C-alpha positions as CSV (number, residue, x, y, z in Angstrom):
1,X,91.1,56.3,43.2
2,X,88.6,58.9,42.0
3,X,89.7,61.8,39.9
4,X,90.3,65.0,41.9
5,X,87.1,67.1,42.0
6,X,88.6,70.1,43.7
7,X,91.9,71.9,44.2
8,X,93.3,72.7,47.6
9,X,96.0,75.4,48.2
10,X,97.9,74.6,51.4
11,X,100.7,76.1,53.5
12,X,102.3,75.5,56.9
13,X,104.9,76.7,59.3
14,X,106.2,75.9,62.8
15,X,108.2,77.8,65.4
16,X,109.9,77.0,68.7
17,X,108.3,80.0,70.4
18,X,110.0,82.2,73.0
19,X,110.3,80.0,76.0
20,X,111.0,76.4,74.9
21,X,114.6,75.4,73.9
22,X,113.5,72.9,71.2
23,X,110.5,72.2,69.0
24,X,108.4,69.1,69.9
25,X,105.7,69.9,67.3
26,X,105.8,68.1,64.0
27,X,103.7,68.6,60.8
28,X,103.2,67.0,57.5
29,X,101.5,68.2,54.3
30,X,100.7,66.1,51.2
31,X,99.6,68.0,48.2
32,X,97.4,66.2,45.7
33,X,99.4,64.8,42.8
34,X,99.1,62.3,39.9
35,X,99.7,59.4,42.3
36,X,97.5,60.5,45.2
37,X,94.5,62.7,44.5
38,X,94.0,64.0,48.0
39,X,95.4,66.7,50.3
40,X,96.4,65.7,53.8
41,X,97.4,68.1,56.7
42,X,98.7,66.7,60.0
43,X,99.9,68.4,63.2
44,X,101.3,66.5,66.2
45,X,102.4,68.2,69.5
46,X,104.7,65.9,71.4
47,X,105.2,65.7,75.2
48,X,107.8,63.9,77.4
49,X,111.1,64.5,79.1
50,X,114.2,65.6,77.4
51,X,113.6,65.3,73.6
52,X,111.1,62.4,73.9
53,X,108.2,64.7,72.8
54,X,109.7,65.4,69.5
55,X,110.4,61.7,69.0
56,X,106.7,60.9,69.7
57,X,105.3,63.6,67.4
58,X,107.6,62.7,64.4
59,X,107.0,58.9,64.8
60,X,103.3,59.3,65.1
61,X,103.2,61.2,61.8
62,X,105.6,58.9,60.0
63,X,103.7,55.7,60.9
64,X,100.3,57.3,60.2
65,X,101.4,58.5,56.8
66,X,103.1,55.2,55.9
67,X,99.9,53.3,56.7
68,X,97.6,55.8,55.1
69,X,99.2,55.8,51.7
70,X,97.1,52.8,50.8
71,X,93.8,54.8,50.6
72,X,90.6,52.8,50.3
73,X,88.1,55.4,48.9
74,X,85.0,53.7,50.1
75,X,86.2,53.2,53.7
76,X,88.1,56.4,54.4
77,X,87.0,57.0,58.0
78,X,87.8,53.4,59.0
79,X,91.2,53.7,57.3
80,X,91.9,57.0,59.2
81,X,91.1,55.3,62.5
82,X,93.2,52.2,61.7
83,X,96.1,54.3,60.5
84,X,96.1,56.4,63.7
85,X,95.7,53.3,65.9
86,X,98.7,51.8,64.1
87,X,100.7,54.9,64.8
88,X,99.6,54.9,68.4
89,X,100.8,51.3,69.0
90,X,104.2,52.1,67.4
91,X,104.7,55.1,69.6
92,X,103.5,53.2,72.7
93,X,106.0,50.5,72.1
94,X,108.8,53.1,71.7
95,X,107.6,54.8,74.9
96,X,108.7,51.8,76.9
97,X,112.3,52.4,76.2
98,X,114.3,54.2,79.0
99,X,115.2,57.3,76.8
100,X,111.7,57.9,75.7
101,X,109.8,56.5,78.7
102,X,106.2,57.9,78.9
103,X,106.3,60.0,75.8
104,X,103.2,60.8,73.9
105,X,101.7,63.3,71.4
106,X,98.5,64.9,70.3
107,X,97.5,64.3,66.7
108,X,95.1,66.1,64.4
109,X,94.9,65.2,60.7
110,X,92.6,66.7,58.0
111,X,92.0,65.0,54.7
112,X,90.5,66.7,51.6
113,X,89.2,64.1,49.2
114,X,86.3,63.8,46.7
115,X,84.6,67.0,47.7
116,X,84.6,65.9,51.3
117,X,86.6,66.9,54.4
118,X,87.6,64.1,56.9
119,X,89.5,64.4,60.2
120,X,91.0,62.0,62.7
121,X,91.9,63.6,66.0
122,X,93.3,62.8,69.4
123,X,94.4,65.4,72.0
124,X,94.1,69.2,72.2
125,X,95.6,70.3,68.9
126,X,92.8,71.7,66.8
127,X,91.1,72.0,63.4
128,X,89.0,75.0,62.5
129,X,86.7,75.6,59.5
130,X,86.3,79.1,58.0
131,X,83.2,79.3,55.8
132,X,81.6,82.5,54.6
133,X,83.9,84.5,56.9
134,X,82.8,82.7,60.0
135,X,85.1,80.3,61.9
136,X,84.2,77.3,64.1
137,X,86.3,74.7,65.8
138,X,85.5,71.3,64.3
139,X,87.5,69.1,66.6
140,X,86.9,68.7,70.3
141,X,89.7,69.2,72.8
142,X,90.5,66.1,74.8
143,X,91.5,68.0,77.9
144,X,90.5,68.2,81.5
145,X,89.4,71.8,81.2
146,X,87.4,71.2,78.0
147,X,85.5,68.4,79.7
148,X,84.8,70.6,82.7
149,X,83.4,73.3,80.4
150,X,81.2,70.8,78.6
151,X,79.8,69.7,82.0
152,X,79.1,73.3,82.9
153,X,81.5,73.3,85.8
154,X,84.0,75.8,84.3
155,X,82.8,78.9,82.3
156,X,84.3,79.1,78.8
157,X,85.8,82.6,79.6
158,X,87.6,81.1,82.6
159,X,89.1,78.1,80.7
160,X,91.8,80.1,78.8
161,X,93.8,80.9,81.9
162,X,92.9,77.9,84.0
163,X,95.9,76.4,85.8
164,X,95.0,72.9,84.5
165,X,94.4,73.9,80.9
166,X,97.4,71.9,79.7
167,X,96.2,68.6,81.2
168,X,95.1,66.4,78.3
169,X,92.9,63.3,78.8
170,X,93.7,61.5,75.5
171,X,96.9,61.2,73.6
172,X,98.9,59.0,71.2
173,X,101.3,56.6,72.8
174,X,100.1,56.7,76.4
175,X,98.4,53.3,76.1
176,X,98.4,50.4,73.6
177,X,94.9,51.4,72.5
178,X,93.4,54.8,71.8
179,X,90.0,56.2,71.0
180,X,90.0,58.3,67.8
181,X,87.6,61.0,66.9
182,X,86.8,60.8,63.2
183,X,84.1,62.4,61.1
184,X,83.5,63.9,57.6
185,X,81.5,66.7,56.0
186,X,81.0,68.3,52.6
187,X,83.6,70.9,51.7
188,X,83.0,73.8,49.3
189,X,84.9,76.3,47.2
190,X,86.3,79.1,49.4
191,X,86.3,77.0,52.6
192,X,89.5,77.3,54.6
193,X,90.7,74.8,57.2
194,X,93.3,75.6,59.8
195,X,95.1,72.9,61.8
196,X,97.2,74.0,64.8
197,X,98.9,73.0,68.0
198,X,97.8,74.7,71.2
199,X,100.8,77.0,71.0
200,X,98.5,79.0,68.7
201,X,95.0,78.3,70.1
202,X,96.2,78.9,73.7
203,X,97.5,82.4,73.0
204,X,95.5,83.7,70.0
205,X,91.7,84.0,70.2
206,X,89.4,82.4,67.6
207,X,88.2,85.9,66.7
208,X,91.8,87.0,65.8
209,X,92.4,83.7,63.9
210,X,89.3,84.3,61.9
211,X,90.2,87.9,61.1
212,X,93.7,86.9,60.0
213,X,92.3,84.2,57.7
214,X,89.9,86.6,56.1
215,X,92.2,89.6,55.6
216,X,95.5,88.1,54.7
217,X,96.9,86.1,51.8
218,X,96.7,82.4,52.6
219,X,100.4,81.8,52.1
220,X,101.1,84.5,54.7
221,X,98.8,83.4,57.5
222,X,100.8,80.6,59.1
223,X,103.8,82.9,59.8
224,X,101.5,85.8,60.7
225,X,99.6,83.7,63.3
226,X,102.9,82.4,64.7
227,X,104.1,86.1,65.1
228,X,100.9,86.9,67.0
229,X,101.3,83.9,69.3
230,X,104.9,85.1,70.0
231,X,103.7,88.6,70.6
232,X,101.4,87.2,73.2
233,X,104.2,85.4,75.1
234,X,105.2,82.5,72.8
235,X,105.1,80.1,75.8
236,X,104.9,77.0,73.7
237,X,105.9,75.6,70.3
238,X,103.6,76.9,67.6
239,X,102.5,75.1,64.4
240,X,99.9,76.3,61.9
241,X,98.7,74.7,58.7
242,X,96.1,76.1,56.4
243,X,94.2,74.6,53.4
244,X,91.8,76.5,51.1
245,X,89.5,74.9,48.5
246,X,90.2,77.1,45.5
247,X,88.2,75.0,43.0
248,X,85.3,72.9,44.0
249,X,81.5,72.7,44.6
250,X,79.6,75.9,45.1
251,X,78.5,76.4,48.7
252,X,75.5,78.6,47.9
253,X,72.7,77.9,50.3
254,X,74.8,75.7,52.6
255,X,76.0,78.1,55.2
256,X,73.2,77.1,57.6
257,X,74.6,73.6,57.6
258,X,78.0,74.7,59.0
259,X,76.7,74.0,62.6
260,X,75.3,70.6,61.6
261,X,78.6,68.8,61.0
């Protein structure tokens, strides 16, 4: 393991919302320490009958984290993929049981390591990057509506309230194999990453998320964004994690590269 070259401040919160009777979201944060010099943020949004969704989300995170603990620094993207595929198979096997039949979960993980940002992603939870007070979504939603928008069939402004906006096309645990989106990019001092379930992104606009990240203390933002989602209806469970690079490489001159991830 290489010596930590930057410091990440991270915070998280989750809430059942105003409509659901239990929380099927699950999150995990690992802060860099003497044993593991990386920061890891994970959000999983479960689905399934009864309480199967919360079983799927918790199991996916547990198996992913257990496998990921053995970090191979020169093969990080491959290790992320293998760890998530391992978690997928474990959830898939559990989903065959009668009490958890057909369960699944979204999964979005973000890793800060060696002045780089890595993510592994399946489903429609999201990761955003805020740099120089501009926010972009760095993950792609694996949903029917997102695919229709990408094809030009549905306009972006019509996607938010589309009746099929909760139909996801890829998830953990639905099949024995899963395709994982994974990539990496340079990360700089002052960069902020937000990872959330669609309980936030479906009810709070990117513009409002951006303004909240800019104007509020980092430790306050998860709960403030949850409050905004609840003010807008709170129709789903809401989970928000944030991580800010407080010490790291200077990003001067690199803003133009934010759209070349």
